PLY file of the C-alpha trace (Angstrom):
ply
format ascii 1.0
element vertex 132
property float x
property float y
property float z
element edge 131
property int vertex1
property int vertex2
end_header
117.88 112.46 -114.38
117.00 114.73 -117.19
113.22 114.33 -116.80
113.44 114.86 -113.21
115.57 118.57 -113.77
112.78 119.48 -116.44
109.96 118.84 -114.08
111.44 121.13 -111.36
111.97 123.67 -113.77
108.44 123.63 -114.91
107.00 123.60 -111.20
109.19 126.63 -110.60
108.15 128.62 -113.52
104.28 127.75 -112.65
103.69 131.24 -110.96
103.36 132.72 -107.61
102.64 130.25 -104.45
99.75 130.82 -102.19
101.72 132.20 -99.46
103.29 134.95 -101.83
99.76 135.84 -102.77
98.77 136.24 -99.33
101.79 138.18 -98.45
101.09 140.51 -101.18
97.06 140.90 -100.37
98.15 141.51 -96.79
100.72 144.30 -97.48
97.94 145.85 -99.80
95.54 145.65 -97.38
97.61 147.15 -94.31
98.75 150.13 -96.78
95.05 150.71 -97.93
93.99 151.01 -94.13
96.68 153.35 -93.17
96.09 155.68 -96.36
92.38 155.32 -96.37
91.84 156.15 -93.03
93.93 159.47 -93.35
91.82 160.52 -96.45
88.47 159.63 -95.23
89.04 161.95 -92.09
90.13 164.95 -94.46
87.23 164.91 -96.84
85.10 167.04 -94.25
88.02 169.44 -93.85
88.52 169.97 -97.57
84.90 170.79 -98.08
84.83 173.15 -95.52
88.19 174.74 -96.89
86.82 174.89 -100.44
83.29 176.47 -98.87
85.22 179.29 -96.82
87.47 180.06 -99.84
84.49 180.54 -102.29
82.58 182.43 -99.53
85.57 184.74 -99.33
85.52 185.06 -102.84
81.82 185.65 -103.53
81.76 188.41 -100.75
84.97 190.34 -101.95
83.50 190.48 -105.59
79.90 191.41 -104.29
81.66 194.25 -102.54
83.57 195.34 -105.83
79.80 194.99 -107.58
78.58 197.22 -105.28
81.25 199.83 -105.68
81.31 199.65 -109.23
77.43 199.91 -109.68
76.44 202.20 -106.41
73.82 199.53 -105.49
73.49 196.23 -103.37
73.69 193.25 -105.24
70.54 190.82 -105.77
72.10 187.82 -106.51
75.58 185.97 -106.76
74.51 185.41 -110.55
75.12 188.95 -111.14
78.58 188.25 -110.52
79.39 186.33 -113.78
80.75 186.93 -115.77
82.21 190.32 -115.18
83.31 189.47 -111.79
83.48 185.90 -111.67
85.44 183.40 -114.19
82.92 180.97 -113.43
78.97 181.19 -112.66
78.49 180.54 -108.96
77.36 177.12 -108.43
76.27 175.03 -105.11
78.47 174.71 -102.18
80.75 171.41 -101.76
77.33 169.56 -99.96
75.04 170.65 -103.30
73.14 173.38 -101.55
73.12 177.07 -103.01
74.92 179.80 -101.23
72.51 182.47 -99.49
73.82 186.05 -100.32
72.52 188.84 -97.85
73.19 192.40 -98.05
72.71 193.94 -94.83
71.03 197.38 -93.96
74.87 198.85 -93.76
75.86 197.65 -96.88
77.53 194.41 -95.57
77.59 191.66 -97.88
77.54 188.02 -96.20
77.34 184.80 -98.33
76.66 181.65 -96.16
76.61 177.96 -96.75
74.76 175.12 -94.69
78.14 173.28 -94.26
80.31 175.88 -92.69
79.23 177.79 -89.50
79.88 181.90 -89.17
82.57 181.29 -86.52
84.67 179.35 -89.48
84.23 182.03 -91.82
84.78 185.04 -89.36
87.66 187.54 -89.82
87.79 185.44 -93.32
85.48 187.12 -95.29
82.94 189.97 -95.45
83.03 193.49 -94.79
81.26 197.04 -95.17
81.37 198.53 -98.61
79.08 201.32 -98.27
76.21 203.18 -96.17
73.12 202.08 -98.71
70.55 202.70 -96.15
71.11 206.21 -94.92
0 1
1 2
2 3
3 4
4 5
5 6
6 7
7 8
8 9
9 10
10 11
11 12
12 13
13 14
14 15
15 16
16 17
17 18
18 19
19 20
20 21
21 22
22 23
23 24
24 25
25 26
26 27
27 28
28 29
29 30
30 31
31 32
32 33
33 34
34 35
35 36
36 37
37 38
38 39
39 40
40 41
41 42
42 43
43 44
44 45
45 46
46 47
47 48
48 49
49 50
50 51
51 52
52 53
53 54
54 55
55 56
56 57
57 58
58 59
59 60
60 61
61 62
62 63
63 64
64 65
65 66
66 67
67 68
68 69
69 70
70 71
71 72
72 73
73 74
74 75
75 76
76 77
77 78
78 79
79 80
80 81
81 82
82 83
83 84
84 85
85 86
86 87
87 88
88 89
89 90
90 91
91 92
92 93
93 94
94 95
95 96
96 97
97 98
98 99
99 100
100 101
101 102
102 103
103 104
104 105
105 106
106 107
107 108
108 109
109 110
110 111
111 112
112 113
113 114
114 115
115 116
116 117
117 118
118 119
119 120
120 121
121 122
122 123
123 124
124 125
125 126
126 127
127 128
128 129
129 130
130 131
């Protein structure tokens, strides 16, 4: 009798059963598909939001540059270190931001991943009448 009880105890202490492992894997799979689906869909939104934020910051600081120096800005790199804490880098897709100063002094910064409609009303403006 003692031998039989000892054998049962050893079998019980052995570890997880196959069914228990399958249930755990299934639960992890379901959670992963729900959470992963939501995260993957938001990656592009996050990139666009970051680019819009950076465009707004670069345009605002470029306007301040032009007001301080009384001349049009020639490159985003001119903003570092006086107007920006970090040197301007590429956009979230790895492309360089494009700086354009229009004839009326309006500063525009563009990115290949963000359309002008997405930045409209969020960035840009007129700083001075440089050409006249």
